[in-house]
C-alpha positions, -999 to 999 in steps of 0.1 A, spaced: 532 704 -45 507 695 -76 479 725 -74 454 698 -70 461 685 -39 461 719 -26 426 722 -37 414 688 -28 423 697 6 409 734 3 370 716 -6 377 693 22 385 722 46 358 748 31 335 720 22 335 690 41 333 707 79 309 680 93 336 657 93 363 679 112 358 661 145 391 674 167 368 690 191 351 655 199 366 640 237 369 607 218 394 621 188 412 638 215 445 629 235 440 613 273 459 630 295 462 596 313 480 579 288 501 608 280 532 585 285 518 551 270 545 546 245 572 555 269 559 534 298 555 502 271 594 507 256 610 510 292 583 484 311 559 469 293 540 459 328 540 498 333 525 503 298 496 479 307 489 493 334 489 533 319 466 514 292 442 503 317 437 537 333 406 550 313 386 515 319 381 526 356 366 560 338 340 533 320 327 520 352 320 557 370 298 564 337 281 530 341 270 540 378 252 565 365 240 552 335 228 520 351 205 542 376 192 568 346 153 565 336 171 568 298 186 530 311 150 517 324 133 530 295 157 510 273 161 475 293 117 474 297 113 486 259 139 455 248 117 433 267 81 449 261 89 447 225 99 409 222 73 392 248 52 412 221 63 394 195 79 426 177 120 427 172 146 448 185 172 456 159 207 467 173 228 490 146 262 496 146 291 506 120 329 493 122 333 485 162 297 492 170 285 471 143 305 444 152 293 444 187 253 446 174 262 414 157 277 398 187 248 411 206 222 392 184 243 360 182 245 361 224 207 366 223 202 334 197 223 310 210 204 317 242 172 310 227 188 283 211 204 263 241 166 272 259 143 249 239 114 265 259 126 296 246 135 294 208 104 313 198 121 343 209 152 336 192 138 356 159 131 386 180 165 398 180 186 411 148 217 434 142 225 461 111 262 461 103 270 494 81 281 466 49 269 439 62 284 406 84 314 408 55 325 439 79 326 415 109 358 405 97 370 429 69 363 468 69 340 479 45 357 511 31 338 545 30 304 532 37 302 550 69 301 580 54 262 576 38 231 583 56 213 565 30 234 533 33 224 527 67 179 541 56 189 512 28 198 487 57 170 496 74 140 491 47 158 458 40 151 447 76 112 457 69 113 471 101 75 485 114 58 499 137 61 484 173 100 475 163 127 491 182 156 505 169 191 500 193 214 528 172 246 521 185 278 551 170 312 554 193 314 590 186 276 602 178 285 612 146 284 580 121 264 593 91 255 552 83 239 546 115 223 580 121 208 571 86 190 539 102 176 564 128 161 586 103 146 551 85 132 536 118 117 573 128 99 574 95 87 535 98 73 548 131 98 525 153 109 531 188 142 542 187 172 547 211 205 558 206 240 553 226 271 571 219 300 581 239 306 620 237 287 650 256 254 647 237 253 691 240 284 694 221 279 671 191 243 685 186 256 723 186 281 713 167 273 685 138 240 693 123 234 649 115 238 646 152 219 673 164 188 661 140 188 627 160 197 642 195 169 666 196 144 645 181 119 641 207 110 609 199 147 589 200 157 583 237 194 589 243 221 576 261 250 596 265 281 569 276 304 596 278 337 585 296 366 606 285 390 605 256 400 570 242 434 551 261 445 556 227 436 585 213 407 584 186 405 545 185 370 544 197 372 505 196 389 511 237 364 525 261 341 539 237 330 505 222 335 490 258 309 514 278 281 507 247 291 469 244 283 464 280 252 488 286 233 475 254 243 440 265 231 440 300 199 455 288 194 428 264 207 401 289 183 414 319 154 409 292 164 372 291 167 371 326 131 380 331 118 362 305 137 327 320 132 337 354 169 343 363 187 365 388 201 403 375 238 406 380 245 439 394 265 448 364 285 478 375 294 461 406 308 432 384 323 449 361 344 463 386 353 431 398 367 423 358 386 459 358 405 446 394 412 408 380 428 423 349 446 451 370 465 419 387 467 400 355 491 435 344 521 413 340 509 385 321 489 405 296 525 425 292 543 391 288 518 385 263 520 417 245 559 409 236 562 374 224 536 388 198 555 415 193 586 390 190 570 370 165 557 402 144 595 415 149 611 381 128 580 390 99 561 361 117 524 355 119 500 346 148 474 325 140 444 326 170 424 291 179 393 293 193 360 281 193 330 295 214 342 332 218 356 332 177 332 362 175 351 378 201 381 372 189 371 384 149 360 415 166 395 426 180 416 408 154 395 424 124 399 460 141 436 457 139 438 463 101 425 501 101 435 512 135 472 503 128 472 495 94 480 461 93 469 434 64 436 428 70 422 391 63 424 376 29 402 355 5 415 320 4 421 329 -35 439 355 -35 475 350 -34 487 387 -36 476 404 -10 500 404 19 486 373 50 473 392 77 497 395 104 468 378 131 443 349 117 416 334 136 402 298 130 379 271 146 402 239 145 369 219 154 347 229 123 343 240 86 343 275 78 305 270 67 300 253 102 318 281 122 294 308 107 264 288 110 268 280 149 283 315 154 255 335 139 224 309 147 214 320 113 222 323 77 250 349 67 234 383 60 256 401 36 248 432 14 250 422 -31 244 462 -40 252 467 -73 261 496 -90 224 509 -100 210 511 -65 248 524 -50 243 551 -82 205 557 -65 219 558 -31 238 587 -42 274 569 -40 303 582 -57 315 567 -91 345 553 -77 321 531 -54 292 527 -77 313 514 -111 330 490 -87 309 474 -60 325 458 -31 328 423 -29 310 416 2 285 388 -3 282 356 13 301 342 -11 331 366 -10 327 361 29 334 324 31 365 324 9 381 335 42 386 303 58 384 307 95 376 265 98 398 238 104 403 238 67 445 240 62 462 269 55 498 258 51 506 292 41 500 304 82 534 279 91 552 266 61 586 287 55 580 316 78 581 325 113 550 312 136 527 314 160 498 291 174 477 308 203 452 288 218 426 308 233 399 296 261 373 311 281 359 300 316 371 274 339 365 247 316 392 234 289 371 219 265 393 185 253 385 184 218 394 223 212 426 212 232 432 179 212 424 196 181 451 226 191 477 198 200 478 179 168 473 211 150 503 230 167 535 212 165 535 225 127 541 261 139 575 273 156 559 287 187 532 281 205 512 291 237 478 291 259 460 323 269 433 313 292 408 338 301 393 331 337 408 299 335 442 282 352 449 258 326 469 276 302 509 288 300 492 322 301 463 326 328 442 356 333 425 348 363 392 358 367 358 342 378 335 347 353 294 354 368 271 335 355 245 349 337 223 342 305 250 352 277 278 351 301 280 386 293 310 391 318 329 366 297 325 387 265 339 416 284 364 399 296 381 386 262 372 425 247 393 441 275 419 415 271 423 413 237 420 454 232 452 454 257 471 427 241 467 442 208 475 477 215 505 468 234 519 446 207 515 475 183 533 503 207 560 475 213 562 473 174 565 517 173 530 522 156 521 544 185 537 574 189 527 591 227 493 573 228 484 586 192 479 560 166 508 568 145 495 546 115 458 555 99 444 545 73 423 575 55 400 556 41 369 576 50 363 617 56 368 607 96 399 590 92 414 615 66 405 643 92 424 623 121 448 621 100 456 653 89 453 666 125 477 635 133 504 657 113 491 686 126 501 677 160 534 660 150 547 688 129 544 723 128 523 725 98 485 742 95 461 721 87 453 733 55 489 726 45 487 686 67 456 675 46 473 686 9 500 665 23 477 636 29 462 637 -5 491 636 -24 504 610 0 470 589 -9 477 597 -45 510 582 -47 497 549 -31 469 544 -52 498 543 -82 522 522 -64 522 488 -84 509 462 -60 530 430 -59 527 398 -42 527 405 -2 521 439 -8 516 458 23 497 491 22 515 516 32 502 549 58 499 581 39 506 602 73 539 578 78 545 585 41 541 627 48 558 621 84 587 604 61 588 632 40 589 661 68 616 642 84 639 643 51 631 679 48 645 688 79 675 669 77 
């Protein structure tokens, strides 16, 4: 092996200890799902039931948190902040950034639909590391920098009286912690939600300790054990954070509008029971989707009101399982995304106008600004194209995309949520779907589809349980699909895209887990594989390989 890769690994081992996160439960294997791969391959229904076990841990945590003084303070502070004319701003990165945007959009939609409350619409905002563009395509490296999160707080003009609700799955994301530091400097009230034991984080990571042990920060520790899929914090960590933050915000909507507040723990338990009963439907659909991909085909989801929720899960599959991300309409080289999302009723611009109830909030950071914030040369000299004009190049509206169905194996999937079947949506789907080889209809909380997931969604200002149902259903389906396709080993993501320091550590630990190599050697081999990937010529349809898989293949050949 070239000495430079050994030196790079030595530097990472010795000087990047803050990103060695194997001690955190969110990065560890959950004993409840140890047989996940075997269960799915022997019987997908059994696999779904294994995957669902960990959501019961979320329920137990919720019962404690909803009864805590910290949650009561969060709910009361959100209410007092909004009713005093100040702003509540949710801050997150990756999955928690997407849920932050979703919470803002839920609030604005509720206020828009209730004219008497329209003046409150401006009182909730969100900060997504990388801006709105990261809602539909991950922005590499941004989470590693405190300065990036701090800058986004400054750009929102947060001031005394505003409240920041910072959400980080593991409690250690640098950009989110940077937003906390800046909000405190701006004299804002600050809450921090995460999913690992607070003392464990504070004792081992200085950047986490600075926030957790700051008396000005109210901490809500939502720890509920390791993820069902090791390291995939889009699962139980984000589920718990979306539900807790969403409940606190929805309670404010109830208080302002004079509506009854749900028993959120009891309602979550009902949702889990309904989804557990629907395990055969979830398994059947996962097998259907896996079958399309095995034929080198593509899935296109069609939806309307819950499009943002579907975006979230579909976007997160790319970094989690190393499948192609969404691509822009003028990109004819990158591979097509395996799964895509479209609204058959609106143009792309109309989709965002309806979904966001505000203009797109993207970043236009240039080289000078990135250098000022301490970004490495490879980022600063090549600023990512993540502006609003670039975002709308991903055509998620009714524009025809023949590339999704012409000359390939293809499937159209209609997704609806709730008892009612919107006639206009069904008609649009019926007109489009004949272009595809296959089609199916997934009805969440309804009985009018080909694949129905019965669940009585309780009425509330945001229909929060409907959003949670979509999240849990799609998390289960997408994970199960990837297990069936061999992209999970045991209960570990075996295809990891090492695009930031946390993922580099995760990939290194995975090589250690699946081989007899020590951490330093595994890390050096990952760096070597990353270099090899960077030198490959990108041709039309080229799918970026996983550095972890390259290493594992090399090790397999060495044993032969």
